[in-house]
C-alpha positions as CSV (number, residue, x, y, z in Angstrom):
1,M,0.2,0.4,-0.5
2,K,1.2,3.7,-1.2
3,F,1.6,5.5,2.2
4,V,0.9,9.2,1.9
5,L,1.5,11.5,4.7
6,L,-1.0,14.5,4.2
7,V,0.2,17.9,4.5
8,L,-3.1,19.2,4.4
9,G,-1.6,21.7,1.9
10,A,-1.6,21.4,-1.7
11,V,2.7,20.0,-2.0
12,S,4.0,17.1,-2.3
13,I,7.5,16.5,-0.7
14,S,9.0,12.7,-2.4
15,T,10.8,11.3,1.0
16,S,11.2,7.5,-0.7
17,A,10.8,5.5,-3.3
18,N,7.5,4.8,-2.3
19,T,6.4,7.5,0.5
20,T,5.1,10.6,-0.6
21,V,4.7,13.6,1.9
22,G,2.2,15.6,0.4
23,N,-2.1,16.5,-0.4
24,A,-3.9,19.1,0.9
25,I,-6.2,18.6,4.2
26,S,-10.0,18.5,5.3
27,I,-11.9,18.4,8.4
28,V,-12.8,14.8,9.6
29,G,-16.3,15.2,12.3
30,G,-17.2,18.4,13.7
31,G,-19.7,20.6,11.8
32,E,-20.5,23.4,9.8
33,A,-19.0,26.6,11.7
34,P,-21.4,28.9,12.2
35,I,-22.2,31.5,9.3
36,G,-20.2,34.7,10.1
37,T,-18.4,34.1,13.1
38,Y,-14.6,33.4,11.7
39,L,-14.5,35.4,9.1
40,W,-11.3,35.9,9.7
41,T,-10.6,32.5,8.3
42,A,-9.2,32.5,4.9
43,G,-8.7,30.6,1.8
44,L,-6.0,30.6,-0.3
45,R,-6.8,30.5,-4.0
46,N,-4.8,29.9,-7.8
47,S,-7.7,32.5,-8.5
48,A,-10.2,34.8,-7.1
49,S,-13.5,32.9,-6.9
50,G,-11.5,28.9,-7.8
51,R,-11.3,26.5,-4.9
52,T,-9.3,26.7,-1.7
53,V,-6.8,24.6,-1.7
54,C,-5.0,25.2,2.3
55,G,-6.4,27.4,4.7
56,G,-4.8,30.4,6.7
57,A,-6.1,33.3,8.6
58,L,-6.1,37.0,8.5
59,I,-3.6,38.2,11.1
60,S,-3.8,42.3,10.2
61,P,-5.8,43.7,7.4
62,T,-2.8,43.0,5.5
63,W,-1.2,39.9,5.9
64,V,-2.4,36.4,6.2
65,L,-0.8,33.6,8.0
66,T,-0.3,30.1,6.6
67,A,1.7,26.5,6.5
68,A,4.9,27.3,4.3
69,H,4.4,23.9,2.9
70,C,1.1,25.1,1.1
71,V,3.4,27.9,-0.9
72,H,7.3,26.8,-0.5
73,Q,8.1,24.6,-4.1
74,T,5.0,23.6,-4.8
75,S,2.9,23.0,-8.0
76,Q,0.3,25.0,-7.0
77,T,0.2,29.2,-7.4
78,I,-1.5,31.0,-4.6
79,N,-2.5,34.5,-6.1
80,F,-5.6,35.6,-3.9
81,I,-6.6,35.0,-0.4
82,A,-10.6,34.9,-0.1
83,V,-11.6,35.8,3.5
84,G,-15.0,36.5,5.4
85,T,-16.2,33.4,2.9
86,H,-18.0,30.5,4.3
87,H,-18.1,28.5,0.8
88,F,-14.5,26.7,-0.4
89,E,-15.0,28.4,-4.4
90,G,-17.0,31.4,-5.6
91,N,-17.4,34.9,-5.3
92,S,-20.4,35.6,-4.1
93,E,-20.1,36.8,-0.7
94,G,-16.6,37.4,1.0
95,E,-13.8,38.8,-0.7
96,A,-11.0,37.9,-2.7
97,I,-7.7,39.7,-2.7
98,A,-4.5,39.2,-4.5
99,V,-1.3,38.2,-2.9
100,V,1.6,40.4,-3.5
101,K,4.4,39.1,-1.1
102,T,5.3,35.6,0.2
103,V,7.7,35.6,2.6
104,V,8.6,31.6,4.3
105,H,10.1,30.6,7.8
106,P,13.9,31.1,7.0
107,K,13.9,27.7,8.6
108,Y,11.9,25.3,7.1
109,K,12.8,22.8,4.6
110,N,10.1,20.1,5.3
111,E,7.2,19.8,7.6
112,L,9.0,17.0,9.7
113,I,11.7,19.3,10.5
114,G,9.3,21.9,11.6
115,H,9.3,25.4,10.7
116,D,5.8,25.1,9.1
117,V,4.7,29.0,8.6
118,A,4.5,31.2,6.4
119,L,2.9,35.0,6.1
120,L,1.1,36.4,2.5
121,Q,1.1,40.0,1.9
122,L,-1.9,41.3,0.7
123,E,-2.8,43.5,-2.1
124,R,-4.7,46.1,0.0
125,P,-6.0,46.0,3.4
126,S,-9.1,43.0,4.3
127,L,-12.6,44.9,5.3
128,F,-12.7,42.1,8.1
129,T,-11.1,41.9,11.4
130,P,-8.2,39.5,12.0
131,V,-7.8,37.2,14.7
132,K,-5.1,37.6,17.7
133,L,-2.4,35.4,18.0
134,S,-1.2,33.9,20.8
135,K,2.4,33.5,23.0
136,K,1.2,31.4,25.6
137,V,2.4,28.0,25.5
138,V,-0.6,25.3,24.8
139,V,0.2,22.5,26.9
140,P,-1.5,19.0,27.0
141,G,-5.1,18.3,27.9
142,D,-6.0,22.3,26.2
143,S,-8.9,22.6,24.3
144,V,-8.2,24.1,20.6
145,R,-10.6,24.2,17.5
146,L,-9.6,23.5,13.8
147,L,-11.5,25.3,11.2
148,G,-11.4,24.7,7.4
149,W,-13.0,23.2,4.1
150,G,-10.4,19.9,3.8
151,G,-11.9,16.4,3.4
152,V,-14.8,14.9,5.0
153,G,-13.8,11.3,4.6
154,G,-13.2,9.3,7.3
155,S,-9.9,7.0,6.5
156,F,-6.6,6.4,5.1
157,D,-9.0,4.8,1.9
158,D,-11.2,7.5,1.8
159,I,-10.3,10.7,2.2
160,G,-13.4,12.1,0.8
161,A,-14.5,15.8,-1.3
162,Q,-13.9,18.7,0.2
163,S,-16.5,20.4,2.6
164,P,-18.2,23.1,0.6
165,V,-18.7,24.9,3.8
166,L,-16.7,25.8,6.0
167,K,-16.4,23.5,9.2
168,Q,-15.0,23.3,13.0
169,N,-13.8,20.7,15.6
170,D,-12.8,20.6,18.6
171,F,-9.8,18.3,19.9
172,S,-7.2,18.4,22.7
173,V,-3.7,18.7,22.6
174,V,-1.2,16.3,23.2
175,A,2.3,16.2,24.4
176,N,5.0,16.4,21.7
177,S,6.2,12.7,23.4
178,E,3.3,11.2,23.5
179,C,2.8,12.1,19.8
180,Q,6.3,11.0,18.3
181,R,5.5,7.2,20.0
182,R,2.2,7.2,18.4
183,I,3.5,8.1,14.9
184,R,6.5,6.8,14.9
185,A,4.7,3.4,15.9
186,I,3.0,3.3,12.2
187,R,6.9,1.8,11.3
188,I,7.2,3.4,8.3
189,A,10.1,6.0,7.4
190,P,10.8,8.6,7.3
191,L,8.1,8.4,10.6
192,T,10.3,5.5,12.4
193,T,12.5,8.7,13.0
194,W,10.5,11.4,13.3
195,V,11.4,14.1,16.4
196,A,8.8,17.0,17.1
197,T,10.5,19.9,17.8
198,S,9.6,22.7,20.1
199,T,7.8,24.3,16.7
200,H,5.3,21.3,16.0
201,M,2.8,20.6,18.5
202,C,-0.2,18.2,18.4
203,A,-3.8,17.9,18.6
204,G,-6.4,15.0,18.6
205,G,-5.9,11.6,17.8
206,V,-9.3,10.2,18.2
207,R,-10.4,7.9,15.4
208,G,-13.0,9.7,13.0
209,Q,-12.4,13.3,14.0
210,A,-9.4,15.0,12.7
211,A,-7.8,17.3,9.6
212,C,-7.4,15.8,6.3
213,Q,-6.8,16.9,2.9
214,G,-7.4,20.5,2.2
215,D,-6.9,21.9,5.6
216,S,-3.2,22.6,5.5
217,G,-1.8,26.0,6.8
218,G,-6.0,26.5,8.3
219,P,-6.1,28.2,11.6
220,L,-6.0,25.8,15.3
221,V,-7.2,28.4,18.0
222,R,-7.7,29.2,21.5
223,M,-11.5,30.2,21.9
224,N,-11.7,32.6,25.4
225,A,-14.2,33.1,27.7
226,D,-15.0,36.2,25.5
227,G,-16.2,34.5,23.2
228,S,-13.1,35.1,20.7
229,S,-9.9,33.1,19.3
230,S,-6.6,33.4,19.4
231,L,-4.8,31.7,17.1
232,V,-2.0,28.5,18.8
233,G,-1.6,27.0,15.5
234,D,-1.7,25.8,12.1
235,V,-2.0,23.0,10.5
236,S,1.4,21.4,9.3
237,F,1.0,17.5,8.7
238,G,-1.1,14.6,9.7
239,I,-1.9,10.5,9.0
240,P,-4.8,10.4,6.6
241,C,-7.4,10.5,7.9
242,A,-8.8,10.3,11.3
243,D,-7.3,6.7,11.7
244,G,-6.7,7.5,15.3
245,F,-3.4,9.0,15.3
246,P,-2.6,13.1,15.9
247,D,-2.0,15.8,13.4
248,V,0.6,17.9,13.6
249,Y,0.6,21.6,13.7
250,G,2.7,24.9,13.6
251,R,3.3,26.4,17.4
252,I,2.5,30.1,17.0
253,S,4.6,31.0,19.9
254,E,7.8,29.5,18.9
255,F,7.4,31.9,15.9
256,V,6.8,35.1,17.3
257,G,10.1,36.6,16.0
258,F,9.3,35.9,12.5
259,I,6.1,37.4,12.7
260,D,6.2,40.9,14.6
261,Q,10.0,40.7,11.8
262,T,8.1,40.6,8.6
263,A,4.0,41.3,9.2
264,T,2.3,45.0,10.8
265,G,-0.5,45.3,12.4
266,H,-1.0,42.0,13.7
267,L,-1.6,41.9,17.7
268,W,-0.7,39.1,20.7
269,D,-3.4,38.5,22.6
270,D,-1.4,37.9,25.9
271,T,-4.5,37.0,28.3
272,S,-4.8,33.4,25.7
């Protein structure tokens, strides 16, 4: 059987003769997100009305955060960002803004090594309110919420079609040590030697509930007492799809320097 490590986005990295790290991921399980609640959720597109190929988060009027693997050395060209839309394609709602600059974390090489984050500068300011970022380190057991338009299948053999509407699902954070142990146990190279670094964070691991193809780069947030959201992670990679393994995310609290040196107009939520 060919093994595919879903890098919840639109890229494919060949790691061995029979192993591919790649393809976009979508949410399995969960439910439809309330319309108008997460208007800062962003969809990366090739054209203004085309399908969303990766997710992202509007972190300032002119900057979107996503996974590096969605934009680095891929066959996809991200030309537009859709913001304020509930649907994964079309232009009947929200806005589609051209991308004028892409900045990949300088230490990024591939998802397994980490630093899977990139920032996209928009041609003009978005009209929607950005999400705040969190410097606080999430710990095992914390509740987090994933948003995206990824696949809705529930197994390795059934990834399923992408969701036409924005979905959400809640997970618990898993310790990096536990995440590393469970993913190495798959016993397929290169996962047998994977090291969960400080730039990785993991969540989920319950069968039937996971990120899936098309969710790459999408936002993982902590929900605050006042109902607001704080960005704590971006979808990096996982084992397709919802087979009971934790999904791996980029850890926002490890990217503070990169974000502050690259983007402008973003806000850190010190209360989260």
